[in-house]
C-alpha positions as protocol buffer text, in pm:
chain_id: "A"
residue {
  index: 1
  type: MET
  ca { x: 0 y: 0 z: 0 }
}
residue {
  index: 2
  type: GLN
  ca { x: 155 y: 323 z: -110 }
}
residue {
  index: 3
  type: PHE
  ca { x: 149 y: 631 z: 110 }
}
residue {
  index: 4
  type: ASN
  ca { x: 15 y: 843 z: -176 }
}
residue {
  index: 5
  type: ARG
  ca { x: -315 y: 665 z: -128 }
}
residue {
  index: 6
  type: TYR
  ca { x: -357 y: 869 z: 188 }
}
residue {
  index: 7
  type: ILE
  ca { x: -333 y: 1202 z: 18 }
}
residue {
  index: 8
  type: ALA
  ca { x: -386 y: 1146 z: -356 }
}
residue {
  index: 9
  type: LEU
  ca { x: -706 y: 1273 z: -515 }
}
residue {
  index: 10
  type: PRO
  ca { x: -916 y: 1068 z: -758 }
}
residue {
  index: 11
  type: LYS
  ca { x: -887 y: 1186 z: -1117 }
}
residue {
  index: 12
  type: SER
  ca { x: -1253 y: 1287 z: -1109 }
}
residue {
  index: 13
  type: SER
  ca { x: -1170 y: 1531 z: -829 }
}
residue {
  index: 14
  type: LEU
  ca { x: -868 y: 1685 z: -1000 }
}
residue {
  index: 15
  type: PHE
  ca { x: -1072 y: 1967 z: -1154 }
}
residue {
  index: 16
  type: TYR
  ca { x: -1225 y: 2057 z: -817 }
}
residue {
  index: 17
  type: HIS
  ca { x: -883 y: 2037 z: -653 }
}
residue {
  index: 18
  type: ARG
  ca { x: -741 y: 2287 z: -904 }
}
residue {
  index: 19
  type: LEU
  ca { x: -1049 y: 2504 z: -865 }
}
residue {
  index: 20
  type: PHE
  ca { x: -997 y: 2500 z: -489 }
}
residue {
  index: 21
  type: ILE
  ca { x: -634 y: 2609 z: -532 }
}
residue {
  index: 22
  type: VAL
  ca { x: -755 y: 2906 z: -736 }
}
residue {
  index: 23
  type: PHE
  ca { x: -1012 y: 2980 z: -465 }
}
residue {
  index: 24
  type: ARG
  ca { x: -744 y: 2972 z: -195 }
}
residue {
  index: 25
  type: LEU
  ca { x: -524 y: 3209 z: -392 }
}
residue {
  index: 26
  type: ALA
  ca { x: -820 y: 3443 z: -442 }
}
residue {
  index: 27
  type: VAL
  ca { x: -895 y: 3441 z: -70 }
}
residue {
  index: 28
  type: LEU
  ca { x: -532 y: 3505 z: 20 }
}
residue {
  index: 29
  type: LEU
  ca { x: -515 y: 3795 z: -225 }
}
residue {
  index: 30
  type: ALA
  ca { x: -840 y: 3933 z: -84 }
}
residue {
  index: 31
  type: VAL
  ca { x: -708 y: 3908 z: 273 }
}
residue {
  index: 32
  type: ALA
  ca { x: -377 y: 4069 z: 175 }
}
residue {
  index: 33
  type: TYR
  ca { x: -560 y: 4347 z: -13 }
}
residue {
  index: 34
  type: TYR
  ca { x: -796 y: 4417 z: 278 }
}
residue {
  index: 35
  type: LEU
  ca { x: -510 y: 4428 z: 528 }
}
residue {
  index: 36
  type: TRP
  ca { x: -306 y: 4650 z: 295 }
}
residue {
  index: 37
  type: GLN
  ca { x: -603 y: 4884 z: 250 }
}
residue {
  index: 38
  type: SER
  ca { x: -660 y: 4889 z: 627 }
}
residue {
  index: 39
  type: PHE
  ca { x: -296 y: 4972 z: 691 }
}
residue {
  index: 40
  type: LEU
  ca { x: -296 y: 5230 z: 409 }
}
residue {
  index: 41
  type: VAL
  ca { x: -608 y: 5408 z: 535 }
}
residue {
  index: 42
  type: ASN
  ca { x: -507 y: 5370 z: 897 }
}
residue {
  index: 43
  type: GLY
  ca { x: -131 y: 5404 z: 869 }
}
residue {
  index: 44
  type: ASN
  ca { x: -105 y: 5427 z: 1244 }
}
residue {
  index: 45
  type: ILE
  ca { x: -176 y: 5052 z: 1273 }
}
residue {
  index: 46
  type: ILE
  ca { x: 173 y: 4955 z: 1156 }
}
residue {
  index: 47
  type: ALA
  ca { x: 335 y: 5246 z: 1337 }
}
residue {
  index: 48
  type: ASN
  ca { x: 157 y: 5156 z: 1659 }
}
residue {
  index: 49
  type: LEU
  ca { x: 279 y: 4796 z: 1644 }
}
residue {
  index: 50
  type: GLY
  ca { x: 620 y: 4923 z: 1744 }
}
residue {
  index: 51
  type: THR
  ca { x: 496 y: 5175 z: 1996 }
}
residue {
  index: 52
  type: VAL
  ca { x: 259 y: 4962 z: 2202 }
}
residue {
  index: 53
  type: ASN
  ca { x: 354 y: 5036 z: 2560 }
}
residue {
  index: 54
  type: ILE
  ca { x: 371 y: 4715 z: 2762 }
}
residue {
  index: 55
  type: ASN
  ca { x: 408 y: 4739 z: 3137 }
}
residue {
  index: 56
  type: TRP
  ca { x: 648 y: 4457 z: 3221 }
}
residue {
  index: 57
  type: SER
  ca { x: 563 y: 4435 z: 3587 }
}
residue {
  index: 58
  type: ALA
  ca { x: 619 y: 4120 z: 3791 }
}
residue {
  index: 59
  type: SER
  ca { x: 252 y: 4031 z: 3760 }
}
residue {
  index: 60
  type: ASN
  ca { x: 261 y: 4065 z: 3380 }
}
residue {
  index: 61
  type: TYR
  ca { x: 570 y: 3845 z: 3360 }
}
residue {
  index: 62
  type: ALA
  ca { x: 379 y: 3588 z: 3565 }
}
residue {
  index: 63
  type: LEU
  ca { x: 84 y: 3609 z: 3323 }
}
residue {
  index: 64
  type: LEU
  ca { x: 317 y: 3561 z: 3023 }
}
residue {
  index: 65
  type: ILE
  ca { x: 481 y: 3258 z: 3184 }
}
residue {
  index: 66
  type: THR
  ca { x: 135 y: 3117 z: 3259 }
}
residue {
  index: 67
  type: ALA
  ca { x: 33 y: 3159 z: 2894 }
}
residue {
  index: 68
  type: ILE
  ca { x: 349 y: 2976 z: 2783 }
}
residue {
  index: 69
  type: LEU
  ca { x: 301 y: 2698 z: 3040 }
}
residue {
  index: 70
  type: LEU
  ca { x: -47 y: 2636 z: 2900 }
}
residue {
  index: 71
  type: LEU
  ca { x: 118 y: 2533 z: 2570 }
}
residue {
  index: 72
  type: PRO
  ca { x: 200 y: 2173 z: 2675 }
}
residue {
  index: 73
  type: ILE
  ca { x: -141 y: 2140 z: 2842 }
}
residue {
  index: 74
  type: ASN
  ca { x: -308 y: 2243 z: 2517 }
}
residue {
  index: 75
  type: TRP
  ca { x: -135 y: 1976 z: 2309 }
}
residue {
  index: 76
  type: LEU
  ca { x: -147 y: 1710 z: 2582 }
}
residue {
  index: 77
  type: LEU
  ca { x: -525 y: 1746 z: 2577 }
}
residue {
  index: 78
  type: GLU
  ca { x: -519 y: 1698 z: 2199 }
}
residue {
  index: 79
  type: ALA
  ca { x: -293 y: 1395 z: 2246 }
}
residue {
  index: 80
  type: LYS
  ca { x: -540 y: 1245 z: 2495 }
}
residue {
  index: 81
  type: LYS
  ca { x: -815 y: 1289 z: 2236 }
}
residue {
  index: 82
  type: TRP
  ca { x: -605 y: 1108 z: 1977 }
}
residue {
  index: 83
  type: GLN
  ca { x: -521 y: 833 z: 2226 }
}
residue {
  index: 84
  type: ILE
  ca { x: -892 y: 767 z: 2279 }
}
residue {
  index: 85
  type: ILE
  ca { x: -972 y: 781 z: 1906 }
}
residue {
  index: 86
  type: ALA
  ca { x: -683 y: 542 z: 1828 }
}
residue {
  index: 87
  type: GLY
  ca { x: -862 y: 286 z: 2045 }
}
residue {
  index: 88
  type: ASP
  ca { x: -742 y: -65 z: 1960 }
}
residue {
  index: 89
  type: ALA
  ca { x: -411 y: 69 z: 1833 }
}
residue {
  index: 90
  type: ARG
  ca { x: -329 y: 115 z: 2202 }
}
residue {
  index: 91
  type: ILE
  ca { x: -78 y: 394 z: 2168 }
}
residue {
  index: 92
  type: THR
  ca { x: 98 y: 556 z: 2462 }
}
residue {
  index: 93
  type: LEU
  ca { x: 45 y: 921 z: 2552 }
}
residue {
  index: 94
  type: PHE
  ca { x: 392 y: 1003 z: 2414 }
}
residue {
  index: 95
  type: GLU
  ca { x: 314 y: 828 z: 2084 }
}
residue {
  index: 96
  type: ALA
  ca { x: -15 y: 1018 z: 2068 }
}
residue {
  index: 97
  type: LEU
  ca { x: 165 y: 1346 z: 2135 }
}
residue {
  index: 98
  type: LYS
  ca { x: 420 y: 1260 z: 1866 }
}
residue {
  index: 99
  type: GLY
  ca { x: 144 y: 1205 z: 1609 }
}
residue {
  index: 100
  type: VAL
  ca { x: -24 y: 1533 z: 1705 }
}
residue {
  index: 101
  type: ILE
  ca { x: 298 y: 1737 z: 1679 }
}
residue {
  index: 102
  type: ILE
  ca { x: 393 y: 1578 z: 1344 }
}
residue {
  index: 103
  type: GLY
  ca { x: 45 y: 1664 z: 1217 }
}
residue {
  index: 104
  type: LEU
  ca { x: 81 y: 2020 z: 1342 }
}
residue {
  index: 105
  type: THR
  ca { x: 411 y: 2056 z: 1156 }
}
residue {
  index: 106
  type: LEU
  ca { x: 258 y: 1917 z: 835 }
}
residue {
  index: 107
  type: ASP
  ca { x: -31 y: 2164 z: 871 }
}
residue {
  index: 108
  type: ASN
  ca { x: 217 y: 2441 z: 793 }
}
residue {
  index: 109
  type: PHE
  ca { x: 253 y: 2303 z: 441 }
}
residue {
  index: 110
  type: LEU
  ca { x: -77 y: 2123 z: 384 }
}
residue {
  index: 111
  type: PRO
  ca { x: -434 y: 2247 z: 428 }
}
residue {
  index: 112
  type: VAL
  ca { x: -518 y: 2257 z: 799 }
}
residue {
  index: 113
  type: GLY
  ca { x: -666 y: 1923 z: 903 }
}
residue {
  index: 114
  type: THR
  ca { x: -503 y: 1730 z: 617 }
}
residue {
  index: 115
  type: GLY
  ca { x: -166 y: 1755 z: 788 }
}
residue {
  index: 116
  type: ALA
  ca { x: -321 y: 1660 z: 1121 }
}
residue {
  index: 117
  type: ILE
  ca { x: -468 y: 1343 z: 971 }
}
residue {
  index: 118
  type: SER
  ca { x: -144 y: 1253 z: 790 }
}
residue {
  index: 119
  type: GLY
  ca { x: 64 y: 1307 z: 1104 }
}
residue {
  index: 120
  type: ARG
  ca { x: -152 y: 1079 z: 1314 }
}
residue {
  index: 121
  type: VAL
  ca { x: -172 y: 811 z: 1044 }
}
residue {
  index: 122
  type: LEU
  ca { x: 204 y: 817 z: 984 }
}
residue {
  index: 123
  type: SER
  ca { x: 278 y: 780 z: 1354 }
}
residue {
  index: 124
  type: LEU
  ca { x: 101 y: 442 z: 1363 }
}
residue {
  index: 125
  type: THR
  ca { x: 228 y: 107 z: 1240 }
}
residue {
  index: 126
  type: ASP
  ca { x: -111 y: -68 z: 1243 }
}
residue {
  index: 127
  type: LYS
  ca { x: -208 y: -190 z: 894 }
}
residue {
  index: 128
  type: ASP
  ca { x: -567 y: -80 z: 956 }
}
residue {
  index: 129
  type: ARG
  ca { x: -469 y: 273 z: 1054 }
}
residue {
  index: 130
  type: LEU
  ca { x: -676 y: 429 z: 774 }
}
residue {
  index: 131
  type: LYS
  ca { x: -989 y: 310 z: 954 }
}
residue {
  index: 132
  type: LEU
  ca { x: -916 y: 569 z: 1222 }
}
residue {
  index: 133
  type: ILE
  ca { x: -959 y: 864 z: 985 }
}
residue {
  index: 134
  type: PRO
  ca { x: -1336 y: 901 z: 1058 }
}
residue {
  index: 135
  type: GLY
  ca { x: -1252 y: 917 z: 1428 }
}
residue {
  index: 136
  type: ILE
  ca { x: -989 y: 1185 z: 1364 }
}
residue {
  index: 137
  type: LEU
  ca { x: -1243 y: 1384 z: 1163 }
}
residue {
  index: 138
  type: ALA
  ca { x: -1496 y: 1343 z: 1444 }
}
residue {
  index: 139
  type: GLY
  ca { x: -1248 y: 1493 z: 1688 }
}
residue {
  index: 140
  type: GLN
  ca { x: -1188 y: 1786 z: 1453 }
}
residue {
  index: 141
  type: ILE
  ca { x: -1562 y: 1841 z: 1406 }
}
residue {
  index: 142
  type: LEU
  ca { x: -1623 y: 1843 z: 1782 }
}
residue {
  index: 143
  type: GLN
  ca { x: -1345 y: 2101 z: 1825 }
}
residue {
  index: 144
  type: THR
  ca { x: -1495 y: 2313 z: 1547 }
}
residue {
  index: 145
  type: PHE
  ca { x: -1842 y: 2285 z: 1701 }
}
residue {
  index: 146
  type: ILE
  ca { x: -1715 y: 2415 z: 2034 }
}
residue {
  index: 147
  type: THR
  ca { x: -1526 y: 2697 z: 1860 }
}
residue {
  index: 148
  type: LEU
  ca { x: -1842 y: 2804 z: 1678 }
}
residue {
  index: 149
  type: LEU
  ca { x: -2052 y: 2767 z: 1994 }
}
residue {
  index: 150
  type: PHE
  ca { x: -1830 y: 3008 z: 2186 }
}
residue {
  index: 151
  type: GLY
  ca { x: -1795 y: 3214 z: 1870 }
}
residue {
  index: 152
  type: LEU
  ca { x: -2163 y: 3303 z: 1890 }
}
residue {
  index: 153
  type: PHE
  ca { x: -2068 y: 3565 z: 2150 }
}
residue {
  index: 154
  type: GLY
  ca { x: -1816 y: 3723 z: 1913 }
}
residue {
  index: 155
  type: PHE
  ca { x: -2061 y: 3708 z: 1620 }
}
residue {
  index: 156
  type: TRP
  ca { x: -2329 y: 3864 z: 1842 }
}
residue {
  index: 157
  type: MET
  ca { x: -2095 y: 4153 z: 1930 }
}
residue {
  index: 158
  type: VAL
  ca { x: -2011 y: 4209 z: 1563 }
}
residue {
  index: 159
  type: TRP
  ca { x: -2375 y: 4190 z: 1458 }
}
residue {
  index: 160
  type: LYS
  ca { x: -2494 y: 4412 z: 1743 }
}
residue {
  index: 161
  type: LYS
  ca { x: -2243 y: 4685 z: 1661 }
}
residue {
  index: 162
  type: ALA
  ca { x: -2299 y: 4660 z: 1284 }
}
residue {
  index: 163
  type: ALA
  ca { x: -2678 y: 4676 z: 1330 }
}
residue {
  index: 164
  type: GLU
  ca { x: -2632 y: 4981 z: 1552 }
}
residue {
  index: 165
  type: LEU
  ca { x: -2408 y: 5156 z: 1298 }
}
residue {
  index: 166
  type: TYR
  ca { x: -2589 y: 5059 z: 978 }
}
residue {
  index: 167
  type: HIS
  ca { x: -2947 y: 4998 z: 1100 }
}
residue {
  index: 168
  type: TRP
  ca { x: -2967 y: 4631 z: 1000 }
}
residue {
  index: 169
  type: GLN
  ca { x: -3286 y: 4543 z: 1190 }
}
residue {
  index: 170
  type: PHE
  ca { x: -3475 y: 4436 z: 877 }
}
residue {
  index: 171
  type: ILE
  ca { x: -3172 y: 4265 z: 726 }
}
residue {
  index: 172
  type: HIS
  ca { x: -3126 y: 4084 z: 1059 }
}
residue {
  index: 173
  type: SER
  ca { x: -3452 y: 3892 z: 1004 }
}
residue {
  index: 174
  type: LEU
  ca { x: -3355 y: 3801 z: 647 }
}
residue {
  index: 175
  type: TYR
  ca { x: -3009 y: 3698 z: 767 }
}
residue {
  index: 176
  type: THR
  ca { x: -3153 y: 3464 z: 1032 }
}
residue {
  index: 177
  type: ILE
  ca { x: -3394 y: 3305 z: 784 }
}
residue {
  index: 178
  type: GLY
  ca { x: -3114 y: 3271 z: 527 }
}
residue {
  index: 179
  type: ILE
  ca { x: -2882 y: 3095 z: 771 }
}
residue {
  index: 180
  type: ALA
  ca { x: -3159 y: 2850 z: 867 }
}
residue {
  index: 181
  type: LEU
  ca { x: -3229 y: 2773 z: 500 }
}
residue {
  index: 182
  type: VAL
  ca { x: -2860 y: 2718 z: 426 }
}
residue {
  index: 183
  type: ILE
  ca { x: -2830 y: 2473 z: 716 }
}
residue {
  index: 184
  type: VAL
  ca { x: -3142 y: 2279 z: 610 }
}
residue {
  index: 185
  type: LEU
  ca { x: -3034 y: 2263 z: 244 }
}
residue {
  index: 186
  type: ALA
  ca { x: -2680 y: 2162 z: 341 }
}
residue {
  index: 187
  type: VAL
  ca { x: -2810 y: 1875 z: 555 }
}
residue {
  index: 188
  type: LEU
  ca { x: -3043 y: 1758 z: 276 }
}
residue {
  index: 189
  type: PHE
  ca { x: -2771 y: 1782 z: 11 }
}
residue {
  index: 190
  type: TRP
  ca { x: -2497 y: 1620 z: 218 }
}
residue {
  index: 191
  type: ARG
  ca { x: -2707 y: 1368 z: 410 }
}
residue {
  index: 192
  type: GLY
  ca { x: -2559 y: 1076 z: 214 }
}
residue {
  index: 193
  type: LYS
  ca { x: -2203 y: 1178 z: 294 }
}
residue {
  index: 194
  type: ILE
  ca { x: -2300 y: 1261 z: 652 }
}
residue {
  index: 195
  type: LYS
  ca { x: -2443 y: 911 z: 689 }
}
residue {
  index: 196
  type: LYS
  ca { x: -2122 y: 755 z: 554 }
}
residue {
  index: 197
  type: PHE
  ca { x: -1927 y: 962 z: 805 }
}
residue {
  index: 198
  type: ILE
  ca { x: -2147 y: 871 z: 1102 }
}
residue {
  index: 199
  type: ILE
  ca { x: -2154 y: 494 z: 1042 }
}
residue {
  index: 200
  type: PRO
  ca { x: -1783 y: 438 z: 1131 }
}
residue {
  index: 201
  type: LEU
  ca { x: -1839 y: 633 z: 1454 }
}
residue {
  index: 202
  type: LYS
  ca { x: -2041 y: 336 z: 1580 }
}
residue {
  index: 203
  type: ASN
  ca { x: -1703 y: 183 z: 1661 }
}
residue {
  index: 204
  type: TYR
  ca { x: -1672 y: 440 z: 1940 }
}
residue {
  index: 205
  type: SER
  ca { x: -1877 y: 423 z: 2257 }
}
residue {
  index: 206
  type: LEU
  ca { x: -2088 y: 718 z: 2367 }
}
residue {
  index: 207
  type: LYS
  ca { x: -1863 y: 742 z: 2671 }
}
residue {
  index: 208
  type: ASP
  ca { x: -1553 y: 782 z: 2453 }
}
residue {
  index: 209
  type: LEU
  ca { x: -1719 y: 1050 z: 2240 }
}
residue {
  index: 210
  type: LYS
  ca { x: -1824 y: 1236 z: 2556 }
}
residue {
  index: 211
  type: VAL
  ca { x: -1465 y: 1227 z: 2683 }
}
residue {
  index: 212
  type: VAL
  ca { x: -1337 y: 1355 z: 2347 }
}
residue {
  index: 213
  type: PHE
  ca { x: -1596 y: 1635 z: 2369 }
}
residue {
  index: 214
  type: VAL
  ca { x: -1478 y: 1729 z: 2720 }
}
residue {
  index: 215
  type: TYR
  ca { x: -1114 y: 1735 z: 2608 }
}
residue {
  index: 216
  type: SER
  ca { x: -1214 y: 1953 z: 2311 }
}
residue {
  index: 217
  type: LEU
  ca { x: -1394 y: 2191 z: 2548 }
}
residue {
  index: 218
  type: LEU
  ca { x: -1092 y: 2206 z: 2780 }
}
residue {
  index: 219
  type: ARG
  ca { x: -864 y: 2280 z: 2483 }
}
residue {
  index: 220
  type: TYR
  ca { x: -1080 y: 2574 z: 2381 }
}
residue {
  index: 221
  type: ILE
  ca { x: -1078 y: 2707 z: 2737 }
}
residue {
  index: 222
  type: VAL
  ca { x: -698 y: 2676 z: 2743 }
}
residue {
  index: 223
  type: PHE
  ca { x: -627 y: 2875 z: 2426 }
}
residue {
  index: 224
  type: LEU
  ca { x: -901 y: 3126 z: 2509 }
}
residue {
  index: 225
  type: THR
  ca { x: -731 y: 3177 z: 2846 }
}
residue {
  index: 226
  type: GLN
  ca { x: -396 y: 3221 z: 2670 }
}
residue {
  index: 227
  type: PHE
  ca { x: -544 y: 3491 z: 2446 }
}
residue {
  index: 228
  type: LEU
  ca { x: -702 y: 3669 z: 2743 }
}
residue {
  index: 229
  type: LEU
  ca { x: -372 y: 3665 z: 2936 }
}
residue {
  index: 230
  type: LEU
  ca { x: -172 y: 3799 z: 2641 }
}
residue {
  index: 231
  type: ALA
  ca { x: -428 y: 4066 z: 2554 }
}
residue {
  index: 232
  type: TYR
  ca { x: -448 y: 4175 z: 2919 }
}
residue {
  index: 233
  type: ILE
  ca { x: -69 y: 4218 z: 2920 }
}
residue {
  index: 234
  type: ILE
  ca { x: -45 y: 4397 z: 2585 }
}
residue {
  index: 235
  type: THR
  ca { x: -371 y: 4593 z: 2562 }
}
residue {
  index: 236
  type: PRO
  ca { x: -535 y: 4610 z: 2907 }
}
residue {
  index: 237
  type: GLU
  ca { x: -721 y: 4927 z: 2811 }
}
residue {
  index: 238
  type: SER
  ca { x: -942 y: 4729 z: 2570 }
}
residue {
  index: 239
  type: GLY
  ca { x: -1151 y: 4587 z: 2852 }
}
residue {
  index: 240
  type: LEU
  ca { x: -1252 y: 4228 z: 2926 }
}
residue {
  index: 241
  type: ASN
  ca { x: -1573 y: 4237 z: 2720 }
}
residue {
  index: 242
  type: ILE
  ca { x: -1391 y: 4354 z: 2405 }
}
residue {
  index: 243
  type: ILE
  ca { x: -1105 y: 4106 z: 2456 }
}
residue {
  index: 244
  type: ILE
  ca { x: -1341 y: 3809 z: 2497 }
}
residue {
  index: 245
  type: GLY
  ca { x: -1557 y: 3923 z: 2206 }
}
residue {
  index: 246
  type: CYS
  ca { x: -1255 y: 3968 z: 1979 }
}
residue {
  index: 247
  type: ALA
  ca { x: -1105 y: 3632 z: 2085 }
}
residue {
  index: 248
  type: THR
  ca { x: -1421 y: 3430 z: 2024 }
}
residue {
  index: 249
  type: TRP
  ca { x: -1481 y: 3615 z: 1694 }
}
residue {
  index: 250
  type: VAL
  ca { x: -1123 y: 3556 z: 1573 }
}
residue {
  index: 251
  type: PHE
  ca { x: -1125 y: 3184 z: 1657 }
}
residue {
  index: 252
  type: ALA
  ca { x: -1467 y: 3130 z: 1500 }
}
residue {
  index: 253
  type: ALA
  ca { x: -1399 y: 3339 z: 1188 }
}
residue {
  index: 254
  type: ARG
  ca { x: -1102 y: 3117 z: 1105 }
}
residue {
  index: 255
  type: THR
  ca { x: -1322 y: 2803 z: 1098 }
}
residue {
  index: 256
  type: PHE
  ca { x: -1501 y: 2934 z: 789 }
}
residue {
  index: 257
  type: MET
  ca { x: -1172 y: 2889 z: 602 }
}
residue {
  index: 258
  type: PRO
  ca { x: -1071 y: 2544 z: 729 }
}
residue {
  index: 259
  type: LYS
  ca { x: -858 y: 2436 z: 431 }
}
residue {
  index: 260
  type: ILE
  ca { x: -572 y: 2675 z: 489 }
}
residue {
  index: 261
  type: SER
  ca { x: -224 y: 2626 z: 631 }
}
residue {
  index: 262
  type: ASN
  ca { x: -122 y: 2749 z: 976 }
}
residue {
  index: 263
  type: ILE
  ca { x: 70 y: 3038 z: 820 }
}
residue {
  index: 264
  type: GLU
  ca { x: -232 y: 3143 z: 613 }
}
residue {
  index: 265
  type: ARG
  ca { x: -446 y: 3109 z: 924 }
}
residue {
  index: 266
  type: LEU
  ca { x: -243 y: 3384 z: 1091 }
}
residue {
  index: 267
  type: GLY
  ca { x: -344 y: 3619 z: 808 }
}
residue {
  index: 268
  type: ILE
  ca { x: -711 y: 3531 z: 852 }
}
residue {
  index: 269
  type: ARG
  ca { x: -687 y: 3601 z: 1225 }
}
residue {
  index: 270
  type: ALA
  ca { x: -514 y: 3934 z: 1161 }
}
residue {
  index: 271
  type: LEU
  ca { x: -793 y: 4025 z: 920 }
}
residue {
  index: 272
  type: ALA
  ca { x: -1057 y: 3930 z: 1178 }
}
residue {
  index: 273
  type: VAL
  ca { x: -886 y: 4140 z: 1447 }
}
residue {
  index: 274
  type: VAL
  ca { x: -861 y: 4450 z: 1225 }
}
residue {
  index: 275
  type: PHE
  ca { x: -1227 y: 4415 z: 1123 }
}
residue {
  index: 276
  type: PHE
  ca { x: -1351 y: 4369 z: 1482 }
}
residue {
  index: 277
  type: MET
  ca { x: -1148 y: 4651 z: 1635 }
}
residue {
  index: 278
  type: GLU
  ca { x: -1226 y: 4894 z: 1352 }
}
residue {
  index: 279
  type: LEU
  ca { x: -1595 y: 4818 z: 1397 }
}
residue {
  index: 280
  type: TYR
  ca { x: -1565 y: 4934 z: 1758 }
}
residue {
  index: 281
  type: SER
  ca { x: -1338 y: 5227 z: 1659 }
}
residue {
  index: 282
  type: LEU
  ca { x: -1058 y: 5092 z: 1879 }
}
residue {
  index: 283
  type: PRO
  ca { x: -684 y: 5064 z: 1803 }
}
residue {
  index: 284
  type: SER
  ca { x: -604 y: 4715 z: 1675 }
}
residue {
  index: 285
  type: ALA
  ca { x: -224 y: 4714 z: 1721 }
}
residue {
  index: 286
  type: GLY
  ca { x: -227 y: 4561 z: 2070 }
}
residue {
  index: 287
  type: MET
  ca { x: -476 y: 4291 z: 1975 }
}
residue {
  index: 288
  type: LEU
  ca { x: -276 y: 4211 z: 1660 }
}
residue {
  index: 289
  type: ILE
  ca { x: 37 y: 4160 z: 1867 }
}
residue {
  index: 290
  type: SER
  ca { x: -160 y: 3931 z: 2100 }
}
residue {
  index: 291
  type: VAL
  ca { x: -271 y: 3718 z: 1804 }
}
residue {
  index: 292
  type: ILE
  ca { x: 84 y: 3697 z: 1665 }
}
residue {
  index: 293
  type: VAL
  ca { x: 233 y: 3600 z: 2001 }
}
residue {
  index: 294
  type: LEU
  ca { x: -40 y: 3339 z: 2055 }
}
residue {
  index: 295
  type: TRP
  ca { x: 27 y: 3196 z: 1707 }
}
residue {
  index: 296
  type: PHE
  ca { x: 399 y: 3178 z: 1785 }
}
residue {
  index: 297
  type: ILE
  ca { x: 345 y: 3004 z: 2119 }
}
residue {
  index: 298
  type: ASN
  ca { x: 80 y: 2753 z: 2016 }
}
residue {
  index: 299
  type: LEU
  ca { x: 178 y: 2680 z: 1655 }
}
residue {
  index: 300
  type: ALA
  ca { x: 528 y: 2799 z: 1564 }
}
residue {
  index: 301
  type: ILE
  ca { x: 713 y: 2658 z: 1866 }
}
residue {
  index: 302
  type: PRO
  ca { x: 558 y: 2306 z: 1855 }
}
residue {
  index: 303
  type: SER
  ca { x: 589 y: 2301 z: 1473 }
}
residue {
  index: 304
  type: ILE
  ca { x: 964 y: 2357 z: 1503 }
}
residue {
  index: 305
  type: ALA
  ca { x: 981 y: 2089 z: 1773 }
}
residue {
  index: 306
  type: GLY
  ca { x: 788 y: 1855 z: 1544 }
}
residue {
  index: 307
  type: LEU
  ca { x: 1074 y: 1858 z: 1291 }
}
residue {
  index: 308
  type: MET
  ca { x: 1274 y: 1645 z: 1535 }
}
residue {
  index: 309
  type: PHE
  ca { x: 1021 y: 1363 z: 1505 }
}
residue {
  index: 310
  type: PHE
  ca { x: 1054 y: 1337 z: 1128 }
}
residue {
  index: 311
  type: LYS
  ca { x: 1401 y: 1188 z: 1148 }
}
residue {
  index: 312
  type: ASN
  ca { x: 1252 y: 899 z: 1346 }
}
residue {
  index: 313
  type: LEU
  ca { x: 997 y: 821 z: 1075 }
}
residue {
  index: 314
  type: LYS
  ca { x: 1150 y: 544 z: 870 }
}
residue {
  index: 315
  type: ALA
  ca { x: 1095 y: 537 z: 497 }
}
residue {
  index: 316
  type: GLY
  ca { x: 913 y: 210 z: 542 }
}
residue {
  index: 317
  type: THR
  ca { x: 662 y: 378 z: 769 }
}
residue {
  index: 318
  type: LEU
  ca { x: 571 y: 618 z: 491 }
}
residue {
  index: 319
  type: LEU
  ca { x: 537 y: 355 z: 224 }
}
residue {
  index: 320
  type: LYS
  ca { x: 364 y: 67 z: 394 }
}
């Protein structure tokens, strides 16, 4: 069994794959253009990045250290999820963590999620490892669900402010009806594929899925806490309500572009921050720095560490 079976697309999907690449490029150009326009119109954004006044008191150092110490907890929780999903493969916590970190590293070069799946699959030696992919997807979907659930607060803050500024009361009703119709039509259109996805989940007990859900919830709380700590250090004047609203909005907004790399995801988050803070007529420099630092802690550092695991992946592991 060749490894390219894990990632190769059927010939019938080649057109859609190329179309998707064009779509990604269009989105990236749109994001870059919007950010450039924002920086051009509000030139003080870039200037203020270097002039943000951070009070490095003992308490703020303690908060920064706490945010960094939450890094291993974040990925250990993800490793525990993978350990449960792996089930009969009976992997150790270290092996699970290894698969997660390899996947995170691959996500810098592959669409987010694709690298995560590949990393976990490659870290196993079980011949039936491909059967675990539905479980991996289930874990990702649960994490996305929680992100969107908390994101409702951020979306509510955006909608409330936009409605106040642009008088969207009538459009609000149409928007709500439109979202409901999209959800119903999506379920009807994709019900066959949804059914195929759900059937393999019968291999997992309800108890296991509940535990995976709890770990997903704890992970969200961890990186939300990290964001709050960093934002409180860098831009305390923003206020807790704005910080939480911006954090939940930024995390949720990214989920609408799931097939992007970790590096591209940073651009999406920067775009979301600028949009949110401009909506509230607040300086975005401090919040942008918070997002960049959080990205560096949670994604850049473990991605670099993940490179060490690749030398332990034998060629045979990739080709079996």
